[in-house]
Biopython code that builds the backbone (N, CA, C, O; Angstrom):
import numpy as np
from Bio.PDB.StructureBuilder import StructureBuilder

atoms = [
    (1, "MET", "N", (98.917, 75.327, 77.053)),
    (1, "MET", "CA", (97.681, 74.586, 77.134)),
    (1, "MET", "C", (97.168, 75.442, 77.519)),
    (1, "MET", "O", (97.730, 76.231, 78.278)),
    (2, "GLU", "N", (95.892, 75.583, 77.119)),
    (2, "GLU", "CA", (94.553, 77.013, 77.027)),
    (2, "GLU", "C", (93.408, 76.542, 77.798)),
    (2, "GLU", "O", (93.042, 75.514, 77.229)),
    (3, "LEU", "N", (92.897, 76.696, 78.481)),
    (3, "LEU", "CA", (91.694, 76.401, 79.367)),
    (3, "LEU", "C", (90.565, 77.154, 79.135)),
    (3, "LEU", "O", (89.512, 76.604, 79.457)),
    (4, "GLY", "N", (90.467, 78.625, 78.508)),
    (4, "GLY", "CA", (89.553, 78.999, 78.580)),
    (4, "GLY", "C", (89.746, 79.862, 79.624)),
    (4, "GLY", "O", (88.551, 80.015, 79.879)),
    (5, "PHE", "N", (90.261, 80.495, 80.368)),
    (5, "PHE", "CA", (90.080, 81.009, 81.445)),
    (5, "PHE", "C", (91.045, 82.884, 80.873)),
    (5, "PHE", "O", (92.042, 82.848, 80.153)),
    (6, "ASP", "N", (90.651, 83.789, 81.216)),
    (6, "ASP", "CA", (91.205, 84.813, 81.070)),
    (6, "ASP", "C", (92.426, 85.166, 82.428)),
    (6, "ASP", "O", (92.472, 84.602, 83.522)),
    (7, "VAL", "N", (93.123, 86.015, 82.030)),
    (7, "VAL", "CA", (93.614, 85.637, 83.523)),
    (7, "VAL", "C", (94.178, 87.294, 83.036)),
    (7, "VAL", "O", (94.528, 87.732, 81.940)),
    (8, "SER", "N", (94.031, 88.211, 84.989)),
    (8, "SER", "CA", (94.914, 89.306, 84.379)),
    (8, "SER", "C", (95.144, 89.737, 86.246)),
    (8, "SER", "O", (94.726, 89.430, 87.363)),
    (9, "TYR", "N", (96.030, 90.571, 85.600)),
    (9, "TYR", "CA", (97.276, 90.899, 87.294)),
    (9, "TYR", "C", (95.327, 91.459, 87.932)),
    (9, "TYR", "O", (94.923, 90.619, 88.736)),
    (10, "ARG", "N", (94.549, 92.307, 87.747)),
    (10, "ARG", "CA", (93.378, 92.585, 88.689)),
    (10, "ARG", "C", (92.811, 91.520, 89.294)),
    (10, "ARG", "O", (92.288, 91.522, 90.408)),
    (11, "GLY", "N", (92.958, 90.294, 88.291)),
    (11, "GLY", "CA", (91.800, 89.081, 89.311)),
    (11, "GLY", "C", (92.883, 88.617, 89.751)),
    (11, "GLY", "O", (92.348, 88.492, 90.853)),
    (12, "ILE", "N", (94.074, 88.182, 89.959)),
    (12, "ILE", "CA", (94.631, 87.654, 90.571)),
    (12, "ILE", "C", (94.953, 88.543, 92.005)),
    (12, "ILE", "O", (94.940, 88.066, 93.140)),
    (13, "SER", "N", (95.269, 90.083, 91.608)),
    (13, "SER", "CA", (95.377, 90.719, 93.189)),
    (13, "SER", "C", (94.053, 90.202, 94.088)),
    (13, "SER", "O", (94.001, 89.712, 95.217)),
    (14, "ALA", "N", (92.796, 90.583, 92.912)),
    (14, "ALA", "CA", (91.918, 90.249, 94.221)),
    (14, "ALA", "C", (92.024, 88.842, 94.851)),
    (14, "ALA", "O", (91.737, 88.735, 96.043)),
    (15, "MET", "N", (92.425, 87.718, 94.127)),
    (15, "MET", "CA", (92.180, 86.290, 94.708)),
    (15, "MET", "C", (93.159, 86.598, 95.866)),
    (15, "MET", "O", (92.627, 86.738, 96.967)),
    (16, "VAL", "N", (94.754, 86.750, 95.784)),
    (16, "VAL", "CA", (95.822, 87.005, 97.028)),
    (16, "VAL", "C", (95.527, 87.531, 97.853)),
    (16, "VAL", "O", (95.936, 87.282, 98.987)),
    (17, "GLY", "N", (94.226, 88.989, 97.389)),
    (17, "GLY", "CA", (93.560, 89.564, 98.519)),
    (17, "GLY", "C", (92.716, 88.724, 99.461)),
    (17, "GLY", "O", (92.854, 88.499, 100.664)),
    (18, "LEU", "N", (91.783, 88.312, 98.564)),
    (18, "LEU", "CA", (90.556, 87.424, 99.535)),
    (18, "LEU", "C", (91.419, 85.894, 100.297)),
    (18, "LEU", "O", (91.127, 85.198, 101.270)),
    (19, "MET", "N", (92.488, 85.850, 99.366)),
    (19, "MET", "CA", (92.896, 84.398, 100.510)),
    (19, "MET", "C", (93.593, 85.216, 102.134)),
    (19, "MET", "O", (93.722, 84.891, 103.314)),
    (20, "ASN", "N", (93.846, 86.239, 101.387)),
    (20, "ASN", "CA", (94.932, 87.103, 102.797)),
    (20, "ASN", "C", (94.008, 87.595, 103.409)),
    (20, "ASN", "O", (94.517, 88.328, 104.258)),
    (21, "THR", "N", (92.628, 87.636, 103.503)),
    (21, "THR", "CA", (91.727, 88.088, 104.570)),
    (21, "THR", "C", (91.093, 86.986, 104.928)),
    (21, "THR", "O", (90.631, 87.178, 106.053)),
    (22, "ARG", "N", (90.814, 85.834, 104.505)),
    (22, "ARG", "CA", (90.665, 84.576, 105.249)),
    (22, "ARG", "C", (91.107, 84.081, 105.937)),
    (22, "ARG", "O", (90.610, 83.941, 107.055)),
    (23, "LEU", "N", (93.206, 83.169, 105.292)),
    (23, "LEU", "CA", (94.456, 83.579, 105.738)),
    (23, "LEU", "C", (94.670, 84.060, 107.235)),
    (23, "LEU", "O", (94.606, 83.659, 108.398)),
    (24, "GLY", "N", (94.953, 85.126, 106.498)),
    (24, "GLY", "CA", (95.395, 86.394, 107.399)),
    (24, "GLY", "C", (97.099, 86.374, 107.544)),
    (24, "GLY", "O", (97.669, 87.164, 108.296)),
    (25, "ILE", "N", (97.846, 85.350, 106.711)),
    (25, "ILE", "CA", (99.544, 85.227, 106.254)),
    (25, "ILE", "C", (100.297, 86.025, 105.667)),
    (25, "ILE", "O", (101.502, 85.895, 105.454)),
    (26, "LEU", "N", (99.484, 87.032, 105.333)),
    (26, "LEU", "CA", (100.315, 88.054, 104.194)),
    (26, "LEU", "C", (100.764, 89.298, 104.561)),
    (26, "LEU", "O", (99.606, 89.477, 104.938)),
    (27, "SER", "N", (101.076, 89.884, 104.708)),
    (27, "SER", "CA", (101.545, 91.866, 104.883)),
    (27, "SER", "C", (101.396, 92.330, 103.571)),
    (27, "SER", "O", (101.695, 91.541, 102.674)),
    (28, "ILE", "N", (101.079, 93.211, 103.336)),
    (28, "ILE", "CA", (100.346, 93.953, 102.219)),
    (28, "ILE", "C", (101.106, 95.486, 102.319)),
    (28, "ILE", "O", (100.934, 96.211, 103.299)),
    (29, "ASP", "N", (101.892, 95.836, 101.267)),
    (29, "ASP", "CA", (102.559, 97.055, 101.284)),
    (29, "ASP", "C", (101.987, 97.932, 99.930)),
    (29, "ASP", "O", (102.384, 97.671, 98.794)),
    (30, "VAL", "N", (101.058, 98.941, 100.204)),
    (30, "VAL", "CA", (100.713, 99.496, 98.925)),
    (30, "VAL", "C", (101.476, 100.535, 98.753)),
    (30, "VAL", "O", (101.851, 101.350, 99.596)),
    (31, "THR", "N", (101.720, 100.479, 97.528)),
    (31, "THR", "CA", (102.879, 101.668, 96.864)),
    (31, "THR", "C", (102.470, 101.233, 95.508)),
    (31, "THR", "O", (102.599, 100.166, 94.908)),
    (32, "GLY", "N", (101.692, 102.908, 95.059)),
    (32, "GLY", "CA", (101.856, 103.977, 94.205)),
    (32, "GLY", "C", (100.324, 102.419, 93.611)),
    (32, "GLY", "O", (99.372, 102.014, 94.278)),
    (33, "ASP", "N", (100.707, 102.062, 92.389)),
    (33, "ASP", "CA", (99.113, 101.712, 91.589)),
    (33, "ASP", "C", (99.259, 99.889, 91.921)),
    (33, "ASP", "O", (98.717, 98.950, 91.337)),
    (34, "HIS", "N", (100.063, 99.901, 92.903)),
    (34, "HIS", "CA", (100.335, 98.104, 92.155)),
    (34, "HIS", "C", (100.248, 97.500, 94.628)),
    (34, "HIS", "O", (100.880, 98.104, 95.494)),
    (35, "ASN", "N", (99.280, 96.258, 94.883)),
    (35, "ASN", "CA", (99.822, 96.390, 95.932)),
    (35, "ASN", "C", (100.991, 95.265, 95.773)),
    (35, "ASN", "O", (101.141, 94.682, 94.699)),
    (36, "ILE", "N", (101.891, 94.969, 97.019)),
    (36, "ILE", "CA", (102.580, 93.784, 96.967)),
    (36, "ILE", "C", (102.583, 93.268, 98.280)),
    (36, "ILE", "O", (102.895, 93.779, 99.355)),
    (37, "TYR", "N", (101.997, 91.674, 97.837)),
    (37, "TYR", "CA", (102.454, 90.748, 99.054)),
    (37, "TYR", "C", (103.399, 90.633, 99.545)),
    (37, "TYR", "O", (104.498, 90.939, 99.082)),
    (38, "SER", "N", (103.140, 90.121, 100.687)),
    (38, "SER", "CA", (104.256, 88.810, 101.143)),
    (38, "SER", "C", (104.183, 88.446, 102.089)),
    (38, "SER", "O", (103.537, 89.109, 102.901)),
    (39, "LEU", "N", (104.906, 86.987, 102.570)),
    (39, "LEU", "CA", (104.254, 86.815, 103.602)),
    (39, "LEU", "C", (105.047, 86.345, 104.909)),
    (39, "LEU", "O", (106.028, 85.602, 104.948)),
    (40, "LYS", "N", (104.360, 86.979, 105.995)),
    (40, "LYS", "CA", (104.422, 86.987, 107.070)),
    (40, "LYS", "C", (105.777, 85.745, 107.485)),
    (40, "LYS", "O", (105.748, 84.570, 107.118)),
    (41, "GLU", "N", (106.961, 86.422, 108.376)),
    (41, "GLU", "CA", (108.155, 85.640, 108.856)),
    (41, "GLU", "C", (107.441, 84.254, 109.839)),
    (41, "GLU", "O", (108.106, 83.219, 109.888)),
    (42, "GLY", "N", (106.199, 84.311, 110.527)),
    (42, "GLY", "CA", (106.218, 83.293, 111.835)),
    (42, "GLY", "C", (105.303, 82.144, 110.478)),
    (42, "GLY", "O", (104.915, 81.024, 110.813)),
    (43, "TYR", "N", (105.099, 82.663, 109.058)),
    (43, "TYR", "CA", (104.533, 81.502, 108.702)),
    (43, "TYR", "C", (104.997, 80.592, 107.220)),
    (43, "TYR", "O", (104.601, 79.676, 106.499)),
    (44, "LYS", "N", (106.293, 81.730, 107.397)),
    (44, "LYS", "CA", (107.333, 80.900, 106.315)),
    (44, "LYS", "C", (107.743, 78.792, 106.287)),
    (44, "LYS", "O", (107.767, 77.852, 105.493)),
    (45, "GLN", "N", (107.996, 79.119, 107.850)),
    (45, "GLN", "CA", (108.582, 77.565, 107.539)),
    (45, "GLN", "C", (107.078, 76.598, 107.850)),
    (45, "GLN", "O", (107.321, 75.391, 107.857)),
    (46, "LEU", "N", (105.554, 76.967, 108.110)),
    (46, "LEU", "CA", (104.503, 76.154, 107.936)),
    (46, "LEU", "C", (104.445, 76.141, 106.273)),
    (46, "LEU", "O", (104.777, 75.101, 105.703)),
    (47, "VAL", "N", (104.086, 77.124, 105.610)),
    (47, "VAL", "CA", (104.376, 77.163, 104.076)),
    (47, "VAL", "C", (104.525, 76.147, 103.679)),
    (47, "VAL", "O", (103.720, 75.296, 103.299)),
    (48, "LYS", "N", (106.626, 76.181, 103.799)),
    (48, "LYS", "CA", (107.160, 75.420, 103.377)),
    (48, "LYS", "C", (107.040, 73.785, 103.714)),
    (48, "LYS", "O", (107.324, 72.897, 102.910)),
    (49, "SER", "N", (106.588, 73.596, 104.993)),
    (49, "SER", "CA", (106.080, 72.315, 105.222)),
    (49, "SER", "C", (105.046, 71.664, 104.670)),
    (49, "SER", "O", (104.706, 70.530, 105.008)),
    (50, "ILE", "N", (104.541, 72.289, 103.868)),
    (50, "ILE", "CA", (103.199, 72.383, 103.538)),
    (50, "ILE", "C", (103.314, 71.950, 101.902)),
    (50, "ILE", "O", (102.674, 71.106, 101.275)),
    (51, "LEU", "N", (104.423, 72.898, 101.454)),
    (51, "LEU", "CA", (104.952, 72.827, 100.096)),
    (51, "LEU", "C", (105.558, 71.640, 99.845)),
    (51, "LEU", "O", (105.171, 71.062, 98.830)),
    (52, "GLU", "N", (106.655, 70.966, 100.686)),
    (52, "GLU", "CA", (106.853, 69.934, 100.806)),
    (52, "GLU", "C", (106.177, 68.323, 100.494)),
    (52, "GLU", "O", (106.727, 67.310, 100.063)),
    (53, "ASN", "N", (104.637, 68.603, 100.948)),
    (53, "ASN", "CA", (104.286, 67.256, 100.541)),
    (53, "ASN", "C", (103.613, 67.256, 99.339)),
    (53, "ASN", "O", (102.778, 66.437, 98.954)),
    (54, "TYR", "N", (104.082, 68.347, 98.705)),
    (54, "TYR", "CA", (103.245, 68.570, 96.674)),
    (54, "TYR", "C", (104.647, 68.258, 96.149)),
    (54, "TYR", "O", (104.860, 68.228, 94.937)),
]
sb = StructureBuilder()
sb.init_structure("model")
sb.init_model(0)
sb.init_chain("A")
sb.init_seg("    ")
for serial, (resi, resn, name, xyz) in enumerate(atoms, 1):
    if name == "N":
        sb.init_residue(resn, " ", resi, " ")
    sb.init_atom(name, np.array(xyz, "f"), 0.0, 1.0, " ", f" {name:<3s}", serial, name[0])
structure = sb.get_structure()
């Protein structure tokens, strides 16, 4: 199903970076050409409980 949006790696990376700036729940590993985002250990249970409601 196409909704008329162009999706690119740069766009997704920018959105994830912005969310991290606002929420602060991710750690960033800058390696080579790409940033690798991972959820900080202290937030895993919180995110899991939120996702269980959906």
